[in-house]
GUMAR-860175 format. One record per residue: y, z, x of N, C-alpha, C in turn; residue in one letter. Coordinates in steps of 0.02 Angstrom, whole numbers, padded with zeros to 5 digits. Each point is the difference from the previous one (the first is absolute). Layout:
<nodes>
npy=Y | npz=Z | npx=X | capy=Y | capz=Z | capx=X | cpy=Y | cpz=Z | cpx=X | rest=a
...
</nodes>
This chain:
<nodes>
npy=04743 | npz=03913 | npx=03615 | capy=00018 | capz=00051 | capx=00048 | cpy=00004 | cpz=-00032 | cpx=00070 | rest=m
npy=00048 | npz=00023 | npx=00038 | capy=00012 | capz=-00025 | capx=00067 | cpy=-00003 | cpz=00057 | cpx=00050 | rest=t
npy=-00034 | npz=-00011 | npx=00055 | capy=00002 | capz=00048 | capx=00055 | cpy=00047 | cpz=-00028 | cpx=00052 | rest=i
npy=00047 | npz=00042 | npx=00020 | capy=00051 | capz=-00022 | capx=00048 | cpy=00018 | cpz=00059 | cpx=00046 | rest=r
npy=00037 | npz=-00017 | npx=00053 | capy=00026 | capz=00053 | capx=00044 | cpy=00051 | cpz=00040 | cpx=-00039 | rest=a
npy=-00002 | npz=00065 | npx=00010 | capy=00049 | capz=00044 | capx=-00033 | cpy=00068 | cpz=-00008 | cpx=00033 | rest=a
npy=00052 | npz=00017 | npx=-00039 | capy=00068 | capz=00001 | capx=00027 | cpy=00033 | cpz=00065 | cpx=-00023 | rest=n
npy=00061 | npz=00011 | npx=00023 | capy=00034 | capz=00063 | capx=-00016 | cpy=00008 | cpz=00012 | cpx=-00075 | rest=e
npy=00008 | npz=-00052 | npx=-00038 | capy=00008 | capz=00008 | capx=-00073 | cpy=-00064 | cpz=00028 | cpx=-00032 | rest=a
npy=-00057 | npz=-00006 | npx=00034 | capy=-00064 | capz=00024 | capx=-00027 | cpy=-00011 | cpz=00075 | cpx=00013 | rest=d
npy=00038 | npz=00030 | npx=00044 | capy=-00012 | capz=00069 | capx=00020 | cpy=00000 | cpz=00049 | cpx=-00059 | rest=i
npy=00048 | npz=-00003 | npx=-00046 | capy=-00004 | capz=00047 | capx=-00057 | cpy=-00065 | cpz=-00006 | cpx=-00040 | rest=p
npy=-00025 | npz=-00060 | npx=-00011 | capy=-00062 | capz=-00009 | capx=-00037 | cpy=-00060 | cpz=00025 | cpx=00040 | rest=a
npy=00001 | npz=-00011 | npx=00066 | capy=-00054 | capz=00025 | capx=00043 | cpy=-00002 | cpz=00076 | cpx=-00003 | rest=i
npy=00059 | npz=00031 | npx=00005 | capy=00003 | capz=00073 | capx=-00003 | cpy=-00024 | cpz=00025 | cpx=-00068 | rest=i
npy=00020 | npz=-00034 | npx=-00053 | capy=-00022 | capz=00020 | capx=-00067 | cpy=-00076 | cpz=-00002 | cpx=-00006 | rest=e
npy=-00031 | npz=-00053 | npx=00026 | capy=-00073 | capz=-00006 | capx=-00003 | cpy=-00032 | cpz=00054 | cpx=00043 | rest=i
npy=00026 | npz=00009 | npx=00059 | capy=-00027 | capz=00049 | capx=00047 | cpy=00001 | cpz=00071 | cpx=-00030 | rest=e
npy=00049 | npz=00013 | npx=-00042 | capy=00008 | capz=00067 | capx=-00028 | cpy=-00028 | cpz=00006 | cpx=-00072 | rest=r
npy=-00043 | npz=-00047 | npx=-00019 | capy=-00033 | capz=00004 | capx=-00065 | cpy=-00038 | cpz=00066 | cpx=-00005 | rest=t
npy=00009 | npz=00038 | npx=-00054 | capy=-00036 | capz=00064 | capx=-00006 | cpy=-00076 | cpz=-00010 | cpx=00010 | rest=p
npy=-00027 | npz=00043 | npx=00041 | capy=-00071 | capz=-00003 | capx=00017 | cpy=-00013 | cpz=-00031 | cpx=00068 | rest=g
npy=00044 | npz=-00045 | npx=00023 | capy=-00010 | capz=-00032 | capx=00065 | cpy=00008 | cpz=00049 | cpx=00057 | rest=f
npy=00039 | npz=00053 | npx=-00011 | capy=00015 | capz=00047 | capx=00054 | cpy=-00063 | cpz=00034 | cpx=00028 | rest=e
npy=-00053 | npz=00000 | npx=-00038 | capy=-00062 | capz=00030 | capx=00025 | cpy=-00037 | cpz=-00046 | cpx=00048 | rest=q
npy=00020 | npz=-00064 | npx=00002 | capy=-00035 | capz=-00048 | capx=00042 | cpy=00039 | cpz=-00021 | cpx=00062 | rest=f
npy=00066 | npz=-00002 | npx=-00004 | capy=00039 | capz=-00018 | capx=00059 | cpy=00070 | cpz=00028 | cpx=-00006 | rest=f
npy=00033 | npz=00003 | npx=00059 | capy=00067 | capz=00028 | capx=00003 | cpy=00052 | cpz=-00051 | cpx=-00022 | rest=g
npy=00062 | npz=00018 | npx=00010 | capy=00055 | capz=-00043 | capx=-00019 | cpy=00041 | cpz=-00017 | cpx=00062 | rest=w
npy=00027 | npz=-00059 | npx=00000 | capy=00048 | capz=-00019 | capx=00051 | cpy=00070 | cpz=00007 | cpx=-00030 | rest=f
npy=00048 | npz=00018 | npx=00042 | capy=00069 | capz=00002 | capx=-00022 | cpy=00027 | cpz=-00071 | cpx=-00008 | rest=s
npy=00057 | npz=-00006 | npx=-00032 | capy=00032 | capz=-00066 | capx=-00007 | cpy=00013 | cpz=-00029 | cpx=00069 | rest=e
npy=00024 | npz=00040 | npx=00047 | capy=00014 | capz=-00024 | capx=00068 | cpy=-00064 | cpz=-00024 | cpx=00035 | rest=d
npy=-00055 | npz=00036 | npx=-00010 | capy=-00064 | capz=-00021 | capx=00030 | cpy=-00022 | cpz=-00067 | cpx=-00030 | rest=e
npy=00006 | npz=-00007 | npx=-00066 | capy=-00018 | capz=-00064 | capx=-00031 | cpy=00044 | cpz=-00056 | cpx=00028 | rest=h
npy=00064 | npz=00012 | npx=00007 | capy=00046 | capz=-00050 | capx=00027 | cpy=-00021 | cpz=-00019 | cpx=00072 | rest=r
npy=-00018 | npz=00050 | npx=00040 | capy=-00021 | capz=-00013 | capx=00069 | cpy=-00064 | cpz=-00042 | cpx=00002 | rest=a
npy=-00046 | npz=00010 | npx=-00047 | capy=-00061 | capz=-00040 | capx=-00002 | cpy=00016 | cpz=-00074 | cpx=-00008 | rest=h
npy=00052 | npz=-00015 | npx=-00037 | capy=00018 | capz=-00070 | capx=-00014 | cpy=00020 | cpz=-00038 | cpx=00063 | rest=l
npy=00027 | npz=00035 | npx=00049 | capy=00024 | capz=-00033 | capx=00061 | cpy=-00043 | cpz=00014 | cpx=00061 | rest=t
npy=-00051 | npz=00042 | npx=-00008 | capy=-00044 | capz=00017 | capx=00056 | cpy=-00048 | cpz=-00058 | cpx=00013 | rest=d
npy=00001 | npz=-00029 | npx=00060 | capy=-00044 | capz=-00058 | capx=00014 | cpy=-00075 | cpz=00019 | cpx=-00002 | rest=p
npy=-00015 | npz=00064 | npx=00002 | capy=-00070 | capz=00023 | capx=-00004 | cpy=-00025 | cpz=00003 | cpx=-00071 | rest=d
npy=00045 | npz=-00005 | npx=-00050 | capy=-00017 | capz=00009 | capx=-00070 | cpy=00008 | cpz=-00064 | cpx=-00041 | rest=c
npy=-00037 | npz=-00003 | npx=-00054 | capy=00010 | capz=-00050 | capx=-00053 | cpy=-00001 | cpz=00039 | cpx=-00065 | rest=r
npy=00051 | npz=-00010 | npx=-00042 | capy=00002 | capz=00032 | capx=-00065 | cpy=-00003 | cpz=-00055 | cpx=-00052 | rest=v
npy=-00049 | npz=00004 | npx=-00043 | capy=-00011 | capz=-00050 | capx=-00053 | cpy=00013 | cpz=00030 | cpx=-00068 | rest=l
npy=00026 | npz=-00040 | npx=-00046 | capy=00006 | capz=00022 | capx=-00069 | cpy=-00032 | cpz=-00052 | cpx=-00045 | rest=v
npy=-00028 | npz=00025 | npx=-00055 | capy=-00025 | capz=-00043 | capx=-00053 | cpy=00054 | cpz=-00002 | cpx=-00053 | rest=l
npy=00029 | npz=-00058 | npx=-00009 | capy=00058 | capz=-00008 | capx=-00044 | cpy=-00021 | cpz=-00039 | cpx=-00062 | rest=d
npy=00013 | npz=00030 | npx=-00058 | capy=-00014 | capz=-00034 | capx=-00063 | cpy=00066 | cpz=-00005 | cpx=-00038 | rest=e
npy=00029 | npz=-00059 | npx=00003 | capy=00063 | capz=-00012 | capx=-00037 | cpy=00056 | cpz=00047 | cpx=00022 | rest=g
npy=00004 | npz=00014 | npx=00064 | capy=00053 | capz=00043 | capx=00025 | cpy=-00016 | cpz=00074 | cpx=-00002 | rest=g
npy=-00059 | npz=00018 | npx=-00023 | capy=-00021 | capz=00071 | capx=-00001 | cpy=-00054 | cpz=00009 | cpx=00053 | rest=i
npy=00011 | npz=00048 | npx=00044 | capy=-00049 | capz=00015 | capx=00052 | cpy=-00057 | cpz=00040 | cpx=-00031 | rest=v
npy=-00058 | npz=-00030 | npx=-00001 | capy=-00059 | capz=00032 | capx=-00030 | cpy=-00043 | cpz=00037 | cpx=00051 | rest=e
npy=00013 | npz=-00011 | npx=00064 | capy=-00037 | capz=00035 | capx=00052 | cpy=00026 | cpz=-00018 | cpx=00068 | rest=g
npy=-00022 | npz=00037 | npx=00050 | capy=00021 | capz=-00015 | capx=00068 | cpy=-00055 | cpz=00020 | cpx=00049 | rest=f
npy=00004 | npz=-00030 | npx=00059 | capy=-00046 | capz=00016 | capx=00055 | cpy=00040 | cpz=00002 | cpx=00064 | rest=a
npy=-00019 | npz=00046 | npx=00044 | capy=00030 | capz=00007 | capx=00066 | cpy=-00055 | cpz=-00007 | cpx=00052 | rest=l
npy=00008 | npz=-00048 | npx=00045 | capy=-00048 | capz=-00012 | capx=00053 | cpy=00034 | cpz=00015 | cpx=00067 | rest=l
npy=-00038 | npz=00027 | npx=00047 | capy=00025 | capz=00016 | capx=00067 | cpy=-00049 | cpz=-00023 | cpx=00053 | rest=r
npy=00028 | npz=-00014 | npx=00059 | capy=-00042 | capz=-00017 | capx=00057 | cpy=00010 | cpz=-00070 | cpx=00026 | rest=g
npy=00052 | npz=-00034 | npx=-00022 | capy=00011 | capz=-00069 | capx=00020 | cpy=00027 | cpz=-00006 | cpx=00071 | rest=f
npy=00028 | npz=00054 | npx=00027 | capy=00025 | capz=-00001 | capx=00069 | cpy=-00047 | cpz=00040 | cpx=00045 | rest=v
npy=-00014 | npz=00061 | npx=-00019 | capy=-00040 | capz=00043 | capx=00043 | cpy=-00069 | cpz=00015 | cpx=-00026 | rest=g
npy=-00026 | npz=-00041 | npx=-00043 | capy=-00064 | capz=00015 | capx=-00033 | cpy=-00062 | cpz=-00012 | cpx=00041 | rest=g
npy=00008 | npz=-00035 | npx=00057 | capy=-00057 | capz=-00014 | capx=00044 | cpy=-00061 | cpz=-00026 | cpx=-00037 | rest=e
npy=00011 | npz=-00048 | npx=-00043 | capy=-00055 | capz=-00031 | capx=-00037 | cpy=-00018 | cpz=00034 | cpx=-00065 | rest=g
npy=00038 | npz=00051 | npx=-00019 | capy=-00011 | capz=00034 | capx=-00063 | cpy=00065 | cpz=00004 | cpx=-00040 | rest=s
npy=-00004 | npz=-00020 | npx=-00062 | capy=00056 | capz=00007 | capx=-00047 | cpy=-00019 | cpz=00054 | cpx=-00049 | rest=i
npy=00048 | npz=00043 | npx=-00016 | capy=-00013 | capz=00056 | capx=-00046 | cpy=00035 | cpz=-00012 | cpx=-00067 | rest=r
npy=-00036 | npz=00009 | npx=-00053 | capy=00030 | capz=00003 | capx=-00067 | cpy=00025 | cpz=00072 | cpx=-00008 | rest=l
npy=00065 | npz=00009 | npx=00009 | capy=00030 | capz=00066 | capx=00000 | cpy=00011 | cpz=00026 | cpx=-00071 | rest=n
npy=00014 | npz=-00045 | npx=-00046 | capy=00013 | capz=00021 | capx=-00069 | cpy=-00012 | cpz=-00059 | cpx=-00046 | rest=r
npy=-00030 | npz=00014 | npx=-00057 | capy=-00008 | capz=-00050 | capx=-00053 | cpy=00003 | cpz=00038 | cpx=-00066 | rest=l
npy=00045 | npz=-00021 | npx=-00043 | capy=00007 | capz=00034 | capx=-00065 | cpy=00022 | cpz=-00050 | cpx=-00053 | rest=a
npy=-00025 | npz=00009 | npx=-00059 | capy=00018 | capz=-00042 | capx=-00057 | cpy=00033 | cpz=00043 | cpx=-00053 | rest=a
npy=00047 | npz=-00030 | npx=-00035 | capy=00036 | capz=00036 | capx=-00053 | cpy=-00049 | cpz=00025 | cpx=-00053 | rest=r
npy=-00047 | npz=-00043 | npx=-00020 | capy=-00049 | capz=00018 | capx=-00050 | cpy=-00070 | cpz=-00013 | cpx=00027 | rest=t
npy=-00033 | npz=00051 | npx=00029 | capy=-00067 | capz=-00009 | capx=00028 | cpy=-00049 | cpz=-00026 | cpx=-00053 | rest=p
npy=-00047 | npz=-00040 | npx=00025 | capy=-00052 | capz=-00026 | capx=-00044 | cpy=00015 | cpz=-00066 | cpx=-00034 | rest=g
npy=00057 | npz=-00030 | npx=00015 | capy=00020 | capz=-00063 | capx=-00032 | cpy=-00006 | cpz=-00060 | cpx=00047 | rest=k
npy=-00024 | npz=00011 | npx=00062 | capy=-00010 | capz=-00055 | capx=00047 | cpy=00054 | cpz=-00011 | cpx=00052 | rest=g
npy=00057 | npz=00034 | npx=-00006 | capy=00054 | capz=-00010 | capx=00048 | cpy=-00022 | cpz=00022 | cpx=00070 | rest=a
npy=-00034 | npz=00057 | npx=00004 | capy=-00023 | capz=00024 | capx=00065 | cpy=-00048 | cpz=-00048 | cpx=00033 | rest=g
npy=-00045 | npz=-00029 | npx=-00040 | capy=-00049 | capz=-00048 | capx=00028 | cpy=00036 | cpz=-00061 | cpx=00027 | rest=q
npy=00049 | npz=-00025 | npx=-00037 | capy=00038 | capz=-00058 | capx=00024 | cpy=00036 | cpz=00016 | cpx=00066 | rest=q
npy=00030 | npz=00059 | npx=00003 | capy=00034 | capz=00020 | capx=00062 | cpy=-00050 | cpz=00008 | cpx=00057 | rest=l
npy=-00057 | npz=00030 | npx=-00013 | capy=-00050 | capz=00010 | capx=00052 | cpy=-00025 | cpz=-00067 | cpx=00026 | rest=l
npy=-00015 | npz=-00047 | npx=-00044 | capy=-00023 | capz=-00066 | capx=00021 | cpy=00052 | cpz=-00033 | cpx=00046 | rest=d
npy=00063 | npz=00004 | npx=-00020 | capy=00054 | capz=-00030 | capx=00039 | cpy=00008 | cpz=00036 | cpx=00067 | rest=h
npy=-00005 | npz=00066 | npx=-00001 | capy=00007 | capz=00039 | capx=00061 | cpy=-00055 | cpz=-00017 | cpx=00050 | rest=a
npy=-00062 | npz=-00008 | npx=-00025 | capy=-00055 | capz=-00019 | capx=00045 | cpy=00013 | cpz=-00068 | cpx=00031 | rest=k
npy=00024 | npz=-00047 | npx=-00040 | capy=00014 | capz=-00067 | capx=00025 | cpy=00055 | cpz=00002 | cpx=00053 | rest=a
npy=00052 | npz=00040 | npx=-00010 | capy=00054 | capz=00005 | capx=00049 | cpy=-00026 | cpz=00033 | cpx=00064 | rest=i
npy=-00038 | npz=00053 | npx=-00008 | capy=-00026 | capz=00035 | capx=00059 | cpy=-00044 | cpz=-00046 | cpx=00043 | rest=a
npy=-00045 | npz=-00036 | npx=-00032 | capy=-00046 | capz=-00042 | capx=00037 | cpy=00030 | cpz=-00069 | cpx=00018 | rest=f
npy=00059 | npz=-00015 | npx=-00024 | capy=00035 | capz=-00060 | capx=00022 | cpy=00024 | cpz=00008 | cpx=00072 | rest=a
npy=00006 | npz=00063 | npx=00022 | capy=00017 | capz=00014 | capx=00069 | cpy=-00063 | cpz=-00012 | cpx=00042 | rest=e
npy=00002 | npz=-00047 | npx=00047 | capy=-00061 | capz=-00017 | capx=00038 | cpy=-00031 | cpz=00060 | cpx=00037 | rest=p
npy=00040 | npz=00047 | npx=00022 | capy=-00026 | capz=00057 | capx=00038 | cpy=-00032 | cpz=00053 | cpx=-00044 | rest=a
npy=00011 | npz=-00002 | npx=-00065 | capy=-00026 | capz=00052 | capx=-00044 | cpy=-00075 | cpz=-00005 | cpx=-00008 | rest=t
npy=-00034 | npz=00052 | npx=00021 | capy=-00073 | capz=00004 | capx=-00008 | cpy=-00020 | cpz=00050 | cpx=-00053 | rest=q
npy=00047 | npz=00045 | npx=-00018 | capy=-00016 | capz=00054 | capx=-00046 | cpy=00061 | cpz=00016 | cpx=-00043 | rest=r
npy=-00011 | npz=00007 | npx=-00065 | capy=00051 | capz=00022 | capx=-00048 | cpy=-00024 | cpz=00067 | cpx=-00025 | rest=f
npy=00041 | npz=00051 | npx=00006 | capy=-00024 | capz=00067 | capx=-00015 | cpy=00051 | cpz=00039 | cpx=-00042 | rest=w
npy=-00023 | npz=00057 | npx=-00026 | capy=00042 | capz=00042 | capx=-00041 | cpy=-00026 | cpz=00071 | cpx=-00002 | rest=l
npy=00044 | npz=00044 | npx=-00021 | capy=-00017 | capz=00070 | capx=-00014 | cpy=00010 | cpz=00010 | cpx=-00074 | rest=r
npy=-00045 | npz=00038 | npx=-00032 | capy=00007 | capz=00014 | capx=-00071 | cpy=-00023 | cpz=00071 | cpx=-00014 | rest=v
npy=00033 | npz=00033 | npx=-00046 | capy=-00022 | capz=00068 | capx=-00019 | cpy=-00071 | cpz=-00004 | cpx=-00027 | rest=a
npy=-00043 | npz=00044 | npx=00024 | capy=-00069 | capz=-00001 | capx=-00024 | cpy=-00005 | cpz=00010 | cpx=-00075 | rest=e
npy=00049 | npz=00034 | npx=-00030 | capy=-00001 | capz=00012 | capx=-00072 | cpy=00023 | cpz=-00061 | cpx=-00040 | rest=t
npy=00024 | npz=-00052 | npx=00033 | capy=00025 | capz=-00059 | capx=-00035 | cpy=-00059 | cpz=-00048 | cpx=-00012 | rest=n
npy=-00042 | npz=00018 | npx=-00047 | capy=-00061 | capz=-00039 | capx=-00013 | cpy=00014 | cpz=-00071 | cpx=-00024 | rest=s
npy=00053 | npz=-00009 | npx=-00038 | capy=00016 | capz=-00068 | capx=-00024 | cpy=00015 | cpz=-00046 | cpx=00059 | rest=r
npy=00043 | npz=00023 | npx=00046 | capy=00017 | capz=-00040 | capx=00059 | cpy=-00061 | cpz=-00011 | cpx=00044 | rest=a
npy=-00039 | npz=00051 | npx=00012 | capy=-00059 | capz=-00007 | capx=00042 | cpy=-00048 | cpz=-00051 | cpx=-00028 | rest=r
npy=-00008 | npz=-00001 | npx=-00066 | capy=-00044 | capz=-00049 | capx=-00032 | cpy=00027 | cpz=-00071 | cpx=00012 | rest=h
npy=00065 | npz=-00009 | npx=-00008 | capy=00031 | capz=-00066 | capx=00010 | cpy=-00010 | cpz=-00022 | cpx=00073 | rest=v
npy=00012 | npz=00044 | npx=00047 | capy=-00007 | capz=-00019 | capx=00071 | cpy=-00072 | cpz=-00017 | cpx=00016 | rest=y
npy=-00047 | npz=00039 | npx=-00024 | capy=-00071 | capz=-00014 | capx=00013 | cpy=-00021 | cpz=-00066 | cpx=-00032 | rest=e
npy=00024 | npz=-00014 | npx=-00060 | capy=-00015 | capz=-00063 | capx=-00034 | cpy=00029 | cpz=-00060 | cpx=00039 | rest=r
npy=00050 | npz=00013 | npx=00040 | capy=00033 | capz=-00052 | capx=00039 | cpy=-00024 | cpz=-00004 | cpx=00072 | rest=n
npy=-00057 | npz=00030 | npx=00014 | capy=-00030 | capz=-00007 | capx=00066 | cpy=00018 | cpz=00053 | cpx=00051 | rest=g
npy=00044 | npz=00046 | npx=-00017 | capy=00017 | capz=00053 | capx=00046 | cpy=-00059 | cpz=00049 | cpx=00005 | rest=f
npy=-00012 | npz=00023 | npx=00061 | capy=-00056 | capz=00045 | capx=00014 | cpy=00028 | cpz=00068 | cpx=00021 | rest=v
npy=-00029 | npz=00053 | npx=-00026 | capy=00020 | capz=00067 | capx=00020 | cpy=-00018 | cpz=00009 | cpx=00074 | rest=l
npy=00051 | npz=00012 | npx=00041 | capy=-00011 | capz=00007 | capx=00072 | cpy=00002 | cpz=00073 | cpx=00023 | rest=e
npy=00029 | npz=00043 | npx=-00040 | capy=00004 | capz=00070 | capx=00019 | cpy=00040 | cpz=00041 | cpx=-00049 | rest=g
npy=00000 | npz=00064 | npx=00012 | capy=00036 | capz=00047 | capx=-00043 | cpy=00042 | cpz=00046 | cpx=00044 | rest=r
npy=00058 | npz=00018 | npx=-00026 | capy=00044 | capz=00047 | capx=00034 | cpy=00011 | cpz=00059 | cpx=-00047 | rest=l
npy=-00039 | npz=00054 | npx=00006 | capy=00012 | capz=00058 | capx=-00043 | cpy=00071 | cpz=00026 | cpx=00012 | rest=p
npy=00035 | npz=00011 | npx=-00054 | capy=00070 | capz=00024 | capx=00003 | cpy=00042 | cpz=-00046 | cpx=00044 | rest=a
npy=-00015 | npz=-00065 | npx=-00001 | capy=00035 | capz=-00048 | capx=00043 | cpy=00068 | cpz=-00021 | cpx=-00026 | rest=g
npy=00018 | npz=00021 | npx=-00059 | capy=00065 | capz=-00015 | capx=-00028 | cpy=00025 | cpz=00059 | cpx=-00041 | rest=g
npy=00060 | npz=-00009 | npx=-00026 | capy=00030 | capz=00052 | capx=-00043 | cpy=00029 | cpz=-00032 | cpx=-00062 | rest=k
npy=-00006 | npz=00035 | npx=-00055 | capy=00030 | capz=-00022 | capx=-00062 | cpy=00075 | cpz=00014 | cpx=00003 | rest=s
npy=00037 | npz=-00024 | npx=-00049 | capy=00072 | capz=00013 | capx=-00005 | cpy=00013 | cpz=00075 | cpx=-00001 | rest=i
npy=-00045 | npz=00038 | npx=-00031 | capy=00009 | capz=00073 | capx=-00005 | cpy=-00020 | cpz=00037 | cpx=00064 | rest=s
npy=-00026 | npz=-00039 | npx=00049 | capy=-00020 | capz=00031 | capx=00063 | cpy=-00073 | cpz=00020 | cpx=00004 | rest=g
npy=-00038 | npz=-00013 | npx=-00054 | capy=-00071 | capz=00017 | capx=00000 | cpy=-00039 | cpz=-00049 | cpx=00043 | rest=q
npy=-00051 | npz=00024 | npx=00037 | capy=-00040 | capz=-00045 | capx=00041 | cpy=-00039 | cpz=-00049 | cpx=-00044 | rest=p
npy=-00006 | npz=-00061 | npx=00024 | capy=-00036 | capz=-00053 | capx=-00035 | cpy=-00052 | cpz=-00029 | cpx=00048 | rest=v
npy=-00062 | npz=-00004 | npx=-00022 | capy=-00052 | capz=-00032 | capx=00040 | cpy=00010 | cpz=-00076 | cpx=-00004 | rest=d
npy=-00007 | npz=-00032 | npx=00058 | capy=00013 | capz=-00072 | capx=00006 | cpy=-00064 | cpz=-00037 | cpx=00016 | rest=i
npy=-00009 | npz=-00058 | npx=-00031 | capy=-00054 | capz=-00046 | capx=00016 | cpy=00030 | cpz=-00060 | cpx=00036 | rest=a
npy=-00032 | npz=-00020 | npx=00055 | capy=00022 | capz=-00058 | capx=00038 | cpy=-00045 | cpz=-00059 | cpx=-00017 | rest=l
npy=00030 | npz=-00056 | npx=-00018 | capy=-00036 | capz=-00061 | capx=-00017 | cpy=00022 | cpz=-00057 | cpx=00044 | rest=y
npy=-00046 | npz=-00045 | npx=00016 | capy=00017 | capz=-00059 | capx=00039 | cpy=-00035 | cpz=-00061 | cpx=-00027 | rest=g
npy=00031 | npz=-00057 | npx=00012 | capy=-00028 | capz=-00066 | capx=-00018 | cpy=00006 | cpz=-00044 | cpx=00061 | rest=l
npy=-00056 | npz=-00024 | npx=00025 | capy=00000 | capz=-00043 | capx=00059 | cpy=00012 | cpz=-00073 | cpx=-00020 | rest=l
npy=00032 | npz=-00037 | npx=00046 | capy=00016 | capz=-00070 | capx=-00013 | cpy=-00062 | cpz=-00040 | cpx=-00021 | rest=r
npy=-00056 | npz=00009 | npx=00035 | capy=-00059 | capz=-00040 | capx=-00016 | cpy=-00028 | cpz=00015 | cpx=-00070 | rest=e
npy=00006 | npz=00061 | npx=-00023 | capy=-00021 | capz=00016 | capx=-00068 | cpy=00048 | cpz=-00033 | cpx=-00050 | rest=v
npy=00065 | npz=00006 | npx=00012 | capy=00049 | capz=-00031 | capx=-00044 | cpy=-00010 | cpz=-00076 | cpx=-00003 | rest=w
npy=-00010 | npz=-00032 | npx=00057 | capy=-00009 | capz=-00073 | capx=00002 | cpy=-00062 | cpz=-00021 | cpx=-00038 | rest=q
npy=-00054 | npz=00038 | npx=00009 | capy=-00064 | capz=-00018 | capx=-00031 | cpy=00000 | cpz=00013 | cpx=-00075 | rest=f
npy=00029 | npz=00056 | npx=-00022 | capy=-00007 | capz=00021 | capx=-00069 | cpy=00062 | cpz=-00010 | cpx=-00044 | rest=e
npy=00059 | npz=-00002 | npx=00031 | capy=00060 | capz=00005 | capx=-00041 | cpy=00052 | cpz=-00055 | cpx=00011 | rest=f
npy=-00005 | npz=-00036 | npx=00054 | capy=00052 | capz=-00051 | capx=00014 | cpy=-00010 | cpz=-00063 | cpx=-00041 | rest=a
</nodes>
């Protein structure tokens, strides 16, 4: 498996993964145009995990221009959760975020009900920094409670680099 920068040809696979049944309760969807814009936005990095030409997962990071020392993991999804693709993407995303000398914090928002993701983030050194009751909305418009997690550079360097 190879992790590489996404390109326009990857957008249909990214959208397919993003719209996997059940994912809608954890995060929203981007339109094709929004995904295309992410590819050229200097503030974003879009990564895909490619296995023999099949996109098995993707990650979207933000904050490379205006992050003021913080990079955000905006989205991470794997075609088949539980098979290690998400962990590979997360490891690579952390390395990219902290490769930026100014980055002191890598952070994310996650639905409080997404226990699988929360467990992965906690196992990877992310610390619960706060909660936003009804801080997000599901695809159906229902309020979603959000947990905020952060990973500091010194923790990453000491435990994970």
